[in-house]
C-alpha positions in Angstrom: 84.6 129.5 175.3 88.8 130.1 175.1 89.2 129.0 178.5 87.4 125.5 177.6 89.7 124.8 175.0 92.8 125.3 176.9 91.3 122.7 179.0 92.4 119.8 176.2 95.7 121.5 175.1 98.6 118.6 175.0 102.3 119.0 175.3 104.4 118.6 172.2 105.7 115.3 173.5 101.9 113.8 174.0 101.2 115.2 170.7 104.1 113.5 169.1 103.4 110.0 170.9 99.7 110.2 169.3 100.4 110.8 165.6 103.7 108.0 166.2 106.3 110.7 165.4 108.7 109.3 167.9 109.4 105.8 167.3 110.2 104.7 164.3 110.4 101.2 162.3 113.7 101.0 160.3 115.7 98.4 158.0 118.4 98.7 156.1 118.7 98.8 152.1 118.6 95.0 151.2 117.4 94.3 154.2 113.7 92.9 156.0 115.1 92.9 159.3 113.5 95.7 161.3 115.1 97.7 164.3 113.3 100.6 166.0 114.8 104.2 166.4 113.5 107.1 168.3 113.4 110.1 166.6 111.4 112.4 165.0 114.3 114.4 162.9 116.3 113.5 159.7 119.6 114.2 161.9 118.4 111.8 165.1 117.4 108.8 162.4 120.8 109.3 160.4 123.1 109.1 163.5 121.3 105.7 164.4 120.3 103.8 161.5 122.7 105.5 159.6 125.1 104.4 161.3 123.9 100.7 161.7 123.3 100.3 158.0 126.4 102.4 156.8 126.6 102.6 152.9 123.6 100.1 152.4 121.1 103.0 153.1 118.0 103.0 155.3 114.4 103.8 155.6 111.9 104.5 158.7 108.3 104.7 159.3 106.7 106.2 162.0 104.9 103.6 164.5 101.5 104.5 165.4 101.0 104.6 169.2 98.1 102.5 170.5 
């Protein structure tokens, strides 16, 4: 039975793509302009969205994979 389940295992990258954890829809504080950022960890998002938004702050939401 265990061997059967091994056939259905997915890599971490594929699992992240399914749950929508790679691509993020972000916006700067006080703005409705949406831009996309790649990343799953806060540090990755801060490096891109934080740099773009500066002191205005930012928020991101994972984009679901189709």
